[in-house]
Each structure stands twice: as C-alpha cells, then as structure tokens.
C-alpha positions, 0 to 999 in steps of 0.5 A: 821813617824820615831820611837823615839830613835830607827831609829836614833840609830847607828848600825854596818852593818852585813857582814854575820854570823860566825858559829862553825860548818856545817850541814852534810847530812847523806843521806838516807832520814835522817835529816841533823845534825850539826858537829863541825869543828876545825875552824870557818865557814865564808860564806861571801867572804869579811870576808873570804878575811880578815881572810882566808877560815878556821880561827882559831882565830878572832879579835873582838871588841865590841861596849862598855865596858858594857856587859849589853849594847850588851849581855843582855837577 
C-alpha cells in the first residue's frame, strides 16, 4: 500500500553530487583531509559533458520561488 501524499510527489532525478573540493591523502598512515579547489568537482560523466571537467560557474534552477519549500531546516 503506497504512503498517502508521499509516493505521488514529483522529484527530480539526482545525477550526482557537485562538490566544492576533494579529499587529499597525505600518506604515512594519516587520515585524508578536504582541500578546496578553484572549481566545482563533478563525478558524473553526464554532468561533465555539459559543464566541462573543471566548471567554475553552474547554471541552476530551483523548483519553486519559495525557499521554505526546498531549503527548510
């Protein structure tokens, strides 16, 4: 039995994650740590085909003009 008002909601498919940096392995048994990059890091090949390997700008769209609908805490 479907969950009322949950299973019939439209959702955009996730094509991957866009990151602000990458993990660096210092070696010597030390833990990896994050390092910022001057570009976005995209892992999905389909996203890279559109924006390139090292995009610095991304065109985004929100599903609504109301921030409470998609960015609520």
